[in-house]
Jmol script that loads the backbone (N, CA, C; Angstrom):
load data "model"
ATOM      1  N   UNK A   1     101.287 111.481 129.809  1.00  0.00           N
ATOM      2  CA  UNK A   1     101.966 112.663 129.768  1.00  0.00           C
ATOM      3  C   UNK A   1     101.593 113.240 128.256  1.00  0.00           C
ATOM      4  N   UNK A   2     101.966 112.333 127.282  1.00  0.00           N
ATOM      5  CA  UNK A   2     101.843 112.575 125.977  1.00  0.00           C
ATOM      6  C   UNK A   2     100.447 112.866 125.618  1.00  0.00           C
ATOM      7  N   UNK A   3      99.493 112.060 126.267  1.00  0.00           N
ATOM      8  CA  UNK A   3      98.114 112.290 125.955  1.00  0.00           C
ATOM      9  C   UNK A   3      97.571 113.667 126.556  1.00  0.00           C
ATOM     10  N   UNK A   4      98.098 114.224 127.601  1.00  0.00           N
ATOM     11  CA  UNK A   4      97.764 115.347 128.143  1.00  0.00           C
ATOM     12  C   UNK A   4      98.210 116.640 127.174  1.00  0.00           C
ATOM     13  N   UNK A   5      99.428 116.376 126.594  1.00  0.00           N
ATOM     14  CA  UNK A   5     100.017 117.275 125.670  1.00  0.00           C
ATOM     15  C   UNK A   5      99.124 117.440 124.485  1.00  0.00           C
ATOM     16  N   UNK A   6      98.698 116.283 124.014  1.00  0.00           N
ATOM     17  CA  UNK A   6      97.935 116.195 122.665  1.00  0.00           C
ATOM     18  C   UNK A   6      96.528 116.706 122.991  1.00  0.00           C
ATOM     19  N   UNK A   7      96.014 116.540 124.165  1.00  0.00           N
ATOM     20  CA  UNK A   7      94.608 116.978 124.451  1.00  0.00           C
ATOM     21  C   UNK A   7      94.683 118.527 124.520  1.00  0.00           C
ATOM     22  N   UNK A   8      95.745 119.104 125.080  1.00  0.00           N
ATOM     23  CA  UNK A   8      95.935 120.651 125.202  1.00  0.00           C
ATOM     24  C   UNK A   8      96.152 121.319 123.990  1.00  0.00           C
ATOM     25  N   UNK A   9      96.853 120.591 122.987  1.00  0.00           N
ATOM     26  CA  UNK A   9      97.086 121.074 121.570  1.00  0.00           C
ATOM     27  C   UNK A   9      95.805 121.076 120.938  1.00  0.00           C
ATOM     28  N   UNK A  10      94.983 120.082 121.055  1.00  0.00           N
ATOM     29  CA  UNK A  10      93.741 119.815 120.274  1.00  0.00           C
ATOM     30  C   UNK A  10      92.709 121.068 120.941  1.00  0.00           C
ATOM     31  N   UNK A  11      92.607 121.058 122.116  1.00  0.00           N
ATOM     32  CA  UNK A  11      91.797 122.187 122.782  1.00  0.00           C
ATOM     33  C   UNK A  11      92.025 123.626 122.348  1.00  0.00           C
ATOM     34  N   UNK A  12      93.283 123.723 122.295  1.00  0.00           N
ATOM     35  CA  UNK A  12      93.961 125.127 122.029  1.00  0.00           C
ATOM     36  C   UNK A  12      93.453 125.374 120.366  1.00  0.00           C
ATOM     37  N   UNK A  13      93.695 124.306 119.615  1.00  0.00           N
ATOM     38  CA  UNK A  13      93.288 124.470 118.186  1.00  0.00           C
ATOM     39  C   UNK A  13      91.714 124.609 117.982  1.00  0.00           C
ATOM     40  N   UNK A  14      91.046 123.938 118.736  1.00  0.00           N
ATOM     41  CA  UNK A  14      89.522 124.105 118.699  1.00  0.00           C
ATOM     42  C   UNK A  14      89.257 125.626 119.155  1.00  0.00           C
ATOM     43  N   UNK A  15      89.880 126.046 120.238  1.00  0.00           N
ATOM     44  CA  UNK A  15      89.638 127.431 120.771  1.00  0.00           C
ATOM     45  C   UNK A  15      89.931 128.453 119.593  1.00  0.00           C
ATOM     46  N   UNK A  16      91.108 128.226 118.881  1.00  0.00           N
ATOM     47  CA  UNK A  16      91.538 129.194 117.989  1.00  0.00           C
ATOM     48  C   UNK A  16      90.482 129.247 116.726  1.00  0.00           C
ATOM     49  N   UNK A  17      90.138 128.028 116.404  1.00  0.00           N
ATOM     50  CA  UNK A  17      88.975 128.062 115.276  1.00  0.00           C
ATOM     51  C   UNK A  17      87.798 128.684 115.694  1.00  0.00           C
ATOM     52  N   UNK A  18      87.356 128.311 116.940  1.00  0.00           N
ATOM     53  CA  UNK A  18      86.222 129.050 117.544  1.00  0.00           C
ATOM     54  C   UNK A  18      86.293 130.624 117.504  1.00  0.00           C
ATOM     55  N   UNK A  19      87.505 131.139 118.039  1.00  0.00           N
ATOM     56  CA  UNK A  19      87.864 132.529 118.180  1.00  0.00           C
ATOM     57  C   UNK A  19      87.700 133.170 116.665  1.00  0.00           C
ATOM     58  N   UNK A  20      88.301 132.468 115.728  1.00  0.00           N
ATOM     59  CA  UNK A  20      88.421 133.069 114.428  1.00  0.00           C
ATOM     60  C   UNK A  20      86.870 133.173 113.767  1.00  0.00           C
ATOM     61  N   UNK A  21      86.148 132.048 113.899  1.00  0.00           N
ATOM     62  CA  UNK A  21      84.968 132.017 113.507  1.00  0.00           C
ATOM     63  C   UNK A  21      83.914 133.208 114.097  1.00  0.00           C
ATOM     64  N   UNK A  22      84.159 133.213 115.369  1.00  0.00           N
ATOM     65  CA  UNK A  22      83.370 134.288 116.300  1.00  0.00           C
ATOM     66  C   UNK A  22      83.796 135.683 115.672  1.00  0.00           C
ATOM     67  N   UNK A  23      85.027 136.027 115.214  1.00  0.00           N
ATOM     68  CA  UNK A  23      85.345 137.226 114.711  1.00  0.00           C
ATOM     69  C   UNK A  23      85.028 137.362 113.457  1.00  0.00           C
ATOM     70  N   UNK A  24      85.006 136.346 112.546  1.00  0.00           N
ATOM     71  CA  UNK A  24      84.652 136.650 111.064  1.00  0.00           C
ATOM     72  C   UNK A  24      83.243 136.608 110.749  1.00  0.00           C
ATOM     73  N   UNK A  25      82.358 135.739 111.417  1.00  0.00           N
ATOM     74  CA  UNK A  25      81.095 135.593 111.031  1.00  0.00           C
ATOM     75  C   UNK A  25      80.268 136.858 110.780  1.00  0.00           C
ATOM     76  N   UNK A  26      80.407 137.782 111.728  1.00  0.00           N
ATOM     77  CA  UNK A  26      79.665 139.059 111.628  1.00  0.00           C
ATOM     78  C   UNK A  26      80.089 139.826 110.414  1.00  0.00           C
ATOM     79  N   UNK A  27      81.417 139.763 110.050  1.00  0.00           N
ATOM     80  CA  UNK A  27      81.815 140.564 108.882  1.00  0.00           C
ATOM     81  C   UNK A  27      81.305 139.867 107.492  1.00  0.00           C
ATOM     82  N   UNK A  28      81.235 138.556 107.682  1.00  0.00           N
ATOM     83  CA  UNK A  28      80.775 137.922 106.310  1.00  0.00           C
ATOM     84  C   UNK A  28      79.273 138.152 106.255  1.00  0.00           C
ATOM     85  N   UNK A  29      78.527 138.286 107.323  1.00  0.00           N
ATOM     86  CA  UNK A  29      77.179 138.448 107.188  1.00  0.00           C
ATOM     87  C   UNK A  29      76.656 140.004 106.787  1.00  0.00           C
ATOM     88  N   UNK A  30      77.755 140.826 106.844  1.00  0.00           N
ATOM     89  CA  UNK A  30      77.522 142.234 106.514  1.00  0.00           C
ATOM     90  C   UNK A  30      77.840 142.371 104.849  1.00  0.00           C
ATOM     91  N   UNK A  31      78.459 141.342 104.356  1.00  0.00           N
ATOM     92  CA  UNK A  31      78.623 141.499 102.885  1.00  0.00           C
ATOM     93  C   UNK A  31      77.324 141.450 102.123  1.00  0.00           C
ATOM     94  N   UNK A  32      77.358 142.210 101.097  1.00  0.00           N
ATOM     95  CA  UNK A  32      76.097 142.113 100.134  1.00  0.00           C
ATOM     96  C   UNK A  32      75.966 140.838  99.476  1.00  0.00           C
ATOM     97  N   UNK A  33      74.734 140.291  99.163  1.00  0.00           N
ATOM     98  CA  UNK A  33      74.622 139.088  98.594  1.00  0.00           C
ATOM     99  C   UNK A  33      75.390 138.925  97.368  1.00  0.00           C
ATOM    100  N   UNK A  34      75.611 139.767  96.529  1.00  0.00           N
ATOM    101  CA  UNK A  34      76.394 139.655  95.261  1.00  0.00           C
ATOM    102  C   UNK A  34      77.846 139.105  95.600  1.00  0.00           C
ATOM    103  N   UNK A  35      78.431 139.660  96.601  1.00  0.00           N
ATOM    104  CA  UNK A  35      79.812 139.277  97.053  1.00  0.00           C
ATOM    105  C   UNK A  35      79.717 137.913  97.634  1.00  0.00           C
ATOM    106  N   UNK A  36      78.770 137.657  98.329  1.00  0.00           N
ATOM    107  CA  UNK A  36      78.646 136.146  98.866  1.00  0.00           C
ATOM    108  C   UNK A  36      78.642 135.255  97.819  1.00  0.00           C
ATOM    109  N   UNK A  37      78.042 135.414  96.702  1.00  0.00           N
ATOM    110  CA  UNK A  37      77.982 134.506  95.680  1.00  0.00           C
ATOM    111  C   UNK A  37      79.259 134.496  94.959  1.00  0.00           C
ATOM    112  N   UNK A  38      80.148 135.369  94.980  1.00  0.00           N
ATOM    113  CA  UNK A  38      81.345 135.364  94.453  1.00  0.00           C
ATOM    114  C   UNK A  38      82.143 134.252  94.844  1.00  0.00           C
ATOM    115  N   UNK A  39      81.941 133.927  96.188  1.00  0.00           N
ATOM    116  CA  UNK A  39      82.759 132.817  96.788  1.00  0.00           C
ATOM    117  C   UNK A  39      82.305 131.626  95.995  1.00  0.00           C
ATOM    118  N   UNK A  40      81.047 131.489  95.839  1.00  0.00           N
ATOM    119  CA  UNK A  40      80.475 130.152  95.138  1.00  0.00           C
ATOM    120  C   UNK A  40      80.908 130.105  93.688  1.00  0.00           C
ATOM    121  N   UNK A  41      81.081 131.252  92.922  1.00  0.00           N
ATOM    122  CA  UNK A  41      81.617 131.508  91.686  1.00  0.00           C
ATOM    123  C   UNK A  41      82.811 130.987  91.498  1.00  0.00           C
ATOM    124  N   UNK A  42      83.761 131.289  92.469  1.00  0.00           N
ATOM    125  CA  UNK A  42      85.266 130.821  92.281  1.00  0.00           C
ATOM    126  C   UNK A  42      85.234 129.274  92.587  1.00  0.00           C
ATOM    127  N   UNK A  43      84.323 128.732  93.420  1.00  0.00           N
ATOM    128  CA  UNK A  43      84.273 127.221  93.487  1.00  0.00           C
ATOM    129  C   UNK A  43      83.804 126.528  92.229  1.00  0.00           C
ATOM    130  N   UNK A  44      82.831 127.347  91.536  1.00  0.00           N
ATOM    131  CA  UNK A  44      82.362 126.763  90.297  1.00  0.00           C
ATOM    132  C   UNK A  44      83.309 126.887  89.194  1.00  0.00           C
ATOM    133  N   UNK A  45      84.148 127.891  89.104  1.00  0.00           N
ATOM    134  CA  UNK A  45      85.338 127.976  88.131  1.00  0.00           C
ATOM    135  C   UNK A  45      86.302 126.830  88.459  1.00  0.00           C
ATOM    136  N   UNK A  46      86.666 126.591  89.652  1.00  0.00           N
ATOM    137  CA  UNK A  46      87.481 125.530  89.824  1.00  0.00           C
ATOM    138  C   UNK A  46      86.969 124.094  89.411  1.00  0.00           C
ATOM    139  N   UNK A  47      85.751 123.929  89.521  1.00  0.00           N
ATOM    140  CA  UNK A  47      85.230 122.596  88.953  1.00  0.00           C
ATOM    141  C   UNK A  47      85.098 122.611  87.502  1.00  0.00           C
ATOM    142  N   UNK A  48      85.198 123.805  86.961  1.00  0.00           N
ATOM    143  CA  UNK A  48      85.202 123.762  85.368  1.00  0.00           C
ATOM    144  C   UNK A  48      86.445 123.785  84.650  1.00  0.00           C
ATOM    145  N   UNK A  49      87.554 123.564  85.467  1.00  0.00           N
ATOM    146  CA  UNK A  49      89.028 123.608  84.993  1.00  0.00           C
ATOM    147  C   UNK A  49      88.937 122.443  83.913  1.00  0.00           C
ATOM    148  N   UNK A  50      89.593 122.847  82.681  1.00  0.00           N
ATOM    149  CA  UNK A  50      89.689 121.685  81.734  1.00  0.00           C
ATOM    150  C   UNK A  50      90.481 120.479  82.115  1.00  0.00           C
ATOM    151  N   UNK A  51      91.525 120.669  82.930  1.00  0.00           N
ATOM    152  CA  UNK A  51      92.381 119.550  83.404  1.00  0.00           C
ATOM    153  C   UNK A  51      91.572 118.691  84.393  1.00  0.00           C
ATOM    154  N   UNK A  52      90.623 119.004  84.939  1.00  0.00           N
ATOM    155  CA  UNK A  52      89.812 118.196  85.734  1.00  0.00           C
ATOM    156  C   UNK A  52      88.700 117.355  84.953  1.00  0.00           C
ATOM    157  N   UNK A  53      88.308 117.938  83.818  1.00  0.00           N
ATOM    158  CA  UNK A  53      87.397 117.313  83.100  1.00  0.00           C
ATOM    159  C   UNK A  53      87.540 115.751  82.765  1.00  0.00           C
ATOM    160  N   UNK A  54      88.717 115.548  82.251  1.00  0.00           N
ATOM    161  CA  UNK A  54      88.898 113.975  81.943  1.00  0.00           C
ATOM    162  C   UNK A  54      88.915 112.988  83.237  1.00  0.00           C
ATOM    163  N   UNK A  55      89.143 113.599  84.284  1.00  0.00           N
ATOM    164  CA  UNK A  55      89.093 112.798  85.532  1.00  0.00           C
ATOM    165  C   UNK A  55      87.618 112.272  85.839  1.00  0.00           C
ATOM    166  N   UNK A  56      86.672 113.078  85.611  1.00  0.00           N
ATOM    167  CA  UNK A  56      85.278 112.646  85.830  1.00  0.00           C
ATOM    168  C   UNK A  56      84.826 111.525  84.976  1.00  0.00           C
ATOM    169  N   UNK A  57      83.918 110.928  85.443  1.00  0.00           N
ATOM    170  CA  UNK A  57      83.354 109.631  84.875  1.00  0.00           C
ATOM    171  C   UNK A  57      84.111 108.309  85.152  1.00  0.00           C
ATOM    172  N   UNK A  58      83.964 107.405  84.234  1.00  0.00           N
ATOM    173  CA  UNK A  58      84.605 106.089  84.492  1.00  0.00           C
ATOM    174  C   UNK A  58      85.993 105.938  83.952  1.00  0.00           C
ATOM    175  N   UNK A  59      86.450 107.117  83.390  1.00  0.00           N
ATOM    176  CA  UNK A  59      87.913 106.968  82.850  1.00  0.00           C
ATOM    177  C   UNK A  59      88.868 106.821  84.015  1.00  0.00           C
ATOM    178  N   UNK A  60      88.668 107.600  85.045  1.00  0.00           N
ATOM    179  CA  UNK A  60      89.721 107.484  86.297  1.00  0.00           C
ATOM    180  C   UNK A  60      89.466 106.162  86.912  1.00  0.00           C
ATOM    181  N   UNK A  61      88.226 105.637  87.086  1.00  0.00           N
ATOM    182  CA  UNK A  61      88.019 104.431  87.606  1.00  0.00           C
ATOM    183  C   UNK A  61      88.714 103.202  86.840  1.00  0.00           C
ATOM    184  N   UNK A  62      88.358 103.380  85.433  1.00  0.00           N
ATOM    185  CA  UNK A  62      89.147 102.356  84.567  1.00  0.00           C
ATOM    186  C   UNK A  62      90.531 102.305  84.462  1.00  0.00           C
ATOM    187  N   UNK A  63      91.279 103.595  84.487  1.00  0.00           N
ATOM    188  CA  UNK A  63      92.601 103.791  84.542  1.00  0.00           C
ATOM    189  C   UNK A  63      93.211 103.214  85.979  1.00  0.00           C
ATOM    190  N   UNK A  64      92.560 103.484  86.911  1.00  0.00           N
ATOM    191  CA  UNK A  64      92.968 103.053  88.284  1.00  0.00           C
ATOM    192  C   UNK A  64      92.943 101.464  88.296  1.00  0.00           C
ATOM    193  N   UNK A  65      91.808 100.864  87.897  1.00  0.00           N
ATOM    194  CA  UNK A  65      91.686  99.633  87.981  1.00  0.00           C
ATOM    195  C   UNK A  65      92.830  98.852  87.057  1.00  0.00           C
ATOM    196  N   UNK A  66      93.001  99.219  85.873  1.00  0.00           N
ATOM    197  CA  UNK A  66      94.012  98.937  84.980  1.00  0.00           C
ATOM    198  C   UNK A  66      95.197  98.942  85.509  1.00  0.00           C
ATOM    199  N   UNK A  67      95.598  99.926  86.162  1.00  0.00           N
ATOM    200  CA  UNK A  67      97.167 100.060  87.006  1.00  0.00           C
ATOM    201  C   UNK A  67      97.025  98.926  87.975  1.00  0.00           C
ATOM    202  N   UNK A  68      95.943  98.899  88.898  1.00  0.00           N
ATOM    203  CA  UNK A  68      95.907  97.884  89.877  1.00  0.00           C
ATOM    204  C   UNK A  68      96.074  96.380  89.410  1.00  0.00           C
ATOM    205  N   UNK A  69      95.403  96.078  88.208  1.00  0.00           N
ATOM    206  CA  UNK A  69      95.616  94.927  87.678  1.00  0.00           C
ATOM    207  C   UNK A  69      97.020  94.493  87.165  1.00  0.00           C
ATOM    208  N   UNK A  70      97.665  95.465  86.733  1.00  0.00           N
ATOM    209  CA  UNK A  70      99.092  95.339  86.149  1.00  0.00           C
ATOM    210  C   UNK A  70     100.041  95.115  87.448  1.00  0.00           C
ATOM    211  N   UNK A  71      99.790  95.710  88.580  1.00  0.00           N
ATOM    212  CA  UNK A  71     100.423  95.555  89.818  1.00  0.00           C
ATOM    213  C   UNK A  71     100.228  94.287  90.370  1.00  0.00           C
ATOM    214  N   UNK A  72      99.068  93.753  90.315  1.00  0.00           N
ATOM    215  CA  UNK A  72      98.665  92.413  90.931  1.00  0.00           C
ATOM    216  C   UNK A  72      99.341  91.366  90.138  1.00  0.00           C
ATOM    217  N   UNK A  73      99.325  91.622  88.713  1.00  0.00           N
ATOM    218  CA  UNK A  73      99.946  90.625  87.918  1.00  0.00           C
ATOM    219  C   UNK A  73     101.468  90.572  88.078  1.00  0.00           C
ATOM    220  N   UNK A  74     102.112  91.808  88.187  1.00  0.00           N
ATOM    221  CA  UNK A  74     103.551  91.490  88.530  1.00  0.00           C
ATOM    222  C   UNK A  74     103.739  90.962  89.939  1.00  0.00           C
ATOM    223  N   UNK A  75     102.977  91.304  90.814  1.00  0.00           N
ATOM    224  CA  UNK A  75     102.986  90.685  92.166  1.00  0.00           C
ATOM    225  C   UNK A  75     103.051  89.237  92.232  1.00  0.00           C
ATOM    226  N   UNK A  76     101.957  88.750  91.428  1.00  0.00           N
ATOM    227  CA  UNK A  76     101.576  87.477  91.389  1.00  0.00           C
ATOM    228  C   UNK A  76     102.946  86.590  90.678  1.00  0.00           C
ATOM    229  N   UNK A  77     103.511  87.245  89.566  1.00  0.00           N
ATOM    230  CA  UNK A  77     104.639  86.542  88.728  1.00  0.00           C
ATOM    231  C   UNK A  77     105.726  86.563  89.959  1.00  0.00           C
ATOM    232  N   UNK A  78     105.990  87.656  90.464  1.00  0.00           N
ATOM    233  CA  UNK A  78     107.257  87.653  91.514  1.00  0.00           C
ATOM    234  C   UNK A  78     106.969  86.652  92.472  1.00  0.00           C
ATOM    235  N   UNK A  79     105.870  86.464  93.077  1.00  0.00           N
ATOM    236  CA  UNK A  79     105.599  85.396  94.166  1.00  0.00           C
ATOM    237  C   UNK A  79     105.713  84.139  93.702  1.00  0.00           C
ATOM    238  N   UNK A  80     105.258  83.776  92.387  1.00  0.00           N
ATOM    239  CA  UNK A  80     105.436  82.554  91.833  1.00  0.00           C
ATOM    240  C   UNK A  80     107.027  82.200  91.660  1.00  0.00           C
ATOM    241  N   UNK A  81     107.778  83.236  91.222  1.00  0.00           N
ATOM    242  CA  UNK A  81     109.319  83.054  91.109  1.00  0.00           C
ATOM    243  C   UNK A  81     109.794  82.721  92.564  1.00  0.00           C
ATOM    244  N   UNK A  82     109.380  83.436  93.446  1.00  0.00           N
ATOM    245  CA  UNK A  82     109.903  83.046  94.724  1.00  0.00           C
ATOM    246  C   UNK A  82     109.660  81.773  95.270  1.00  0.00           C
ATOM    247  N   UNK A  83     108.263  81.285  95.090  1.00  0.00           N
ATOM    248  CA  UNK A  83     107.827  79.820  95.351  1.00  0.00           C
ATOM    249  C   UNK A  83     108.555  78.886  94.725  1.00  0.00           C
ATOM    250  N   UNK A  84     108.975  79.243  93.338  1.00  0.00           N
ATOM    251  CA  UNK A  84     109.710  78.177  92.597  1.00  0.00           C
ATOM    252  C   UNK A  84     111.103  78.017  93.133  1.00  0.00           C
ATOM    253  N   UNK A  85     111.788  79.217  93.466  1.00  0.00           N
ATOM    254  CA  UNK A  85     113.129  79.078  94.075  1.00  0.00           C
ATOM    255  C   UNK A  85     113.195  78.471  95.502  1.00  0.00           C
ATOM    256  N   UNK A  86     112.092  78.626  96.261  1.00  0.00           N
ATOM    257  CA  UNK A  86     111.965  77.980  97.597  1.00  0.00           C
ATOM    258  C   UNK A  86     111.855  76.483  97.482  1.00  0.00           C
ATOM    259  N   UNK A  87     111.046  76.058  96.406  1.00  0.00           N
ATOM    260  CA  UNK A  87     110.698  74.662  96.159  1.00  0.00           C
ATOM    261  C   UNK A  87     112.002  73.963  95.645  1.00  0.00           C
ATOM    262  N   UNK A  88     112.836  74.631  94.882  1.00  0.00           N
ATOM    263  CA  UNK A  88     114.179  74.090  94.448  1.00  0.00           C
ATOM    264  C   UNK A  88     115.142  73.984  95.516  1.00  0.00           C
ATOM    265  N   UNK A  89     115.234  74.966  96.415  1.00  0.00           N
ATOM    266  CA  UNK A  89     116.076  75.027  97.522  1.00  0.00           C
ATOM    267  C   UNK A  89     115.640  73.746  98.458  1.00  0.00           C
ATOM    268  N   UNK A  90     114.411  73.618  98.737  1.00  0.00           N
ATOM    269  CA  UNK A  90     113.858  72.575  99.606  1.00  0.00           C
ATOM    270  C   UNK A  90     114.238  71.203  99.017  1.00  0.00           C
ATOM    271  N   UNK A  91     113.892  71.008  97.674  1.00  0.00           N
ATOM    272  CA  UNK A  91     114.423  69.606  97.191  1.00  0.00           C
ATOM    273  C   UNK A  91     115.888  69.444  97.173  1.00  0.00           C
ATOM    274  N   UNK A  92     116.718  70.474  96.989  1.00  0.00           N
ATOM    275  CA  UNK A  92     118.115  70.285  97.061  1.00  0.00           C
ATOM    276  C   UNK A  92     118.506  69.932  98.673  1.00  0.00           C
ATOM    277  N   UNK A  93     117.895  70.532  99.521  1.00  0.00           N
ATOM    278  CA  UNK A  93     118.191  70.244 100.977  1.00  0.00           C
ATOM    279  C   UNK A  93     117.576  68.811 101.215  1.00  0.00           C
ATOM    280  N   UNK A  94     116.618  68.434 100.689  1.00  0.00           N
ATOM    281  CA  UNK A  94     116.066  66.992 101.025  1.00  0.00           C
ATOM    282  C   UNK A  94     117.093  66.046 100.481  1.00  0.00           C
ATOM    283  N   UNK A  95     117.710  66.181  99.260  1.00  0.00           N
ATOM    284  CA  UNK A  95     118.655  65.259  98.604  1.00  0.00           C
ATOM    285  C   UNK A  95     119.834  65.245  99.469  1.00  0.00           C
ATOM    286  N   UNK A  96     120.370  66.380  99.863  1.00  0.00           N
ATOM    287  CA  UNK A  96     121.534  66.443 100.648  1.00  0.00           C
ATOM    288  C   UNK A  96     121.350  65.746 101.951  1.00  0.00           C
ATOM    289  N   UNK A  97     120.158  66.106 102.523  1.00  0.00           N
ATOM    290  CA  UNK A  97     120.022  65.420 103.837  1.00  0.00           C
ATOM    291  C   UNK A  97     119.886  63.920 103.706  1.00  0.00           C
ATOM    292  N   UNK A  98     119.229  63.332 102.663  1.00  0.00           N
ATOM    293  CA  UNK A  98     119.004  61.966 102.551  1.00  0.00           C
ATOM    294  C   UNK A  98     120.326  61.375 102.271  1.00  0.00           C
ATOM    295  N   UNK A  99     121.151  61.862 101.279  1.00  0.00           N
ATOM    296  CA  UNK A  99     122.459  61.280 100.940  1.00  0.00           C
ATOM    297  C   UNK A  99     123.333  61.292 102.154  1.00  0.00           C
ATOM    298  N   UNK A 100     123.529  62.394 102.870  1.00  0.00           N
ATOM    299  CA  UNK A 100     124.446  62.449 104.035  1.00  0.00           C
ATOM    300  C   UNK A 100     123.977  61.644 105.160  1.00  0.00           C
ATOM    301  N   UNK A 101     122.588  61.720 105.352  1.00  0.00           N
ATOM    302  CA  UNK A 101     122.147  60.793 106.473  1.00  0.00           C
ATOM    303  C   UNK A 101     122.461  59.414 106.348  1.00  0.00           C
ATOM    304  N   UNK A 102     122.142  58.745 105.134  1.00  0.00           N
ATOM    305  CA  UNK A 102     122.429  57.273 104.903  1.00  0.00           C
ATOM    306  C   UNK A 102     123.892  57.110 104.954  1.00  0.00           C
ATOM    307  N   UNK A 103     124.860  57.989 104.484  1.00  0.00           N
ATOM    308  CA  UNK A 103     126.148  57.774 104.420  1.00  0.00           C
ATOM    309  C   UNK A 103     126.526  57.744 106.006  1.00  0.00           C
ATOM    310  N   UNK A 104     126.207  58.579 106.913  1.00  0.00           N
ATOM    311  CA  UNK A 104     126.548  58.645 108.215  1.00  0.00           C
ATOM    312  C   UNK A 104     126.066  57.493 108.901  1.00  0.00           C
ATOM    313  N   UNK A 105     124.849  56.920 108.619  1.00  0.00           N
ATOM    314  CA  UNK A 105     124.261  55.652 109.227  1.00  0.00           C
ATOM    315  C   UNK A 105     125.218  54.484 108.899  1.00  0.00           C
ATOM    316  N   UNK A 106     125.564  54.414 107.541  1.00  0.00           N
ATOM    317  CA  UNK A 106     126.552  53.332 107.118  1.00  0.00           C
ATOM    318  C   UNK A 106     127.754  53.408 107.697  1.00  0.00           C
ATOM    319  N   UNK A 107     128.393  54.580 108.125  1.00  0.00           N
ATOM    320  CA  UNK A 107     129.694  54.718 108.541  1.00  0.00           C
ATOM    321  C   UNK A 107     129.604  54.287 110.060  1.00  0.00           C
ATOM    322  N   UNK A 108     128.485  54.598 110.904  1.00  0.00           N
ATOM    323  CA  UNK A 108     128.329  54.283 112.251  1.00  0.00           C
ATOM    324  C   UNK A 108     128.088  52.912 112.274  1.00  0.00           C
ATOM    325  N   UNK A 109     127.428  52.221 111.358  1.00  0.00           N
ATOM    326  CA  UNK A 109     127.129  50.721 111.464  1.00  0.00           C
ATOM    327  C   UNK A 109     128.395  49.885 111.137  1.00  0.00           C
ATOM    328  N   UNK A 110     129.421  50.462 110.421  1.00  0.00           N
ATOM    329  CA  UNK A 110     130.667  49.744 110.135  1.00  0.00           C
ATOM    330  C   UNK A 110     131.442  49.782 111.351  1.00  0.00           C
ATOM    331  N   UNK A 111     131.482  51.029 112.144  1.00  0.00           N
ATOM    332  CA  UNK A 111     132.327  51.116 113.212  1.00  0.00           C
ATOM    333  C   UNK A 111     132.003  50.321 114.298  1.00  0.00           C
ATOM    334  N   UNK A 112     130.796  49.821 114.483  1.00  0.00           N
ATOM    335  CA  UNK A 112     130.239  49.037 115.687  1.00  0.00           C
ATOM    336  C   UNK A 112     130.676  47.708 115.350  1.00  0.00           C
TER     337      UNK A 112
END
end "model"
wireframe off; spacefill off
backbone 0.3
color backbone group
């Protein structure tokens, strides 16, 4: 049932997009070439925004990799701490088990 509803929504959306394109393409073709290029000029202006300039090149990649390295380092340290705590708990349990186990065995052998 859910798949049928999702299929209907997808088909309705596709139909709406097709309808809009069918209605707008003729009016876009009627525009003079100068106005058609205005759309491209807006896109070019967006590409030339000063804030976006530092993002280009290897700076973004370098910054991202540096942050990822820091996250990996912190994760590794935290994991090492957890493993150390688990090892200590395991050793404590082993010592408790061995001491109590032998005491119980000695107690049982004395009773018999």
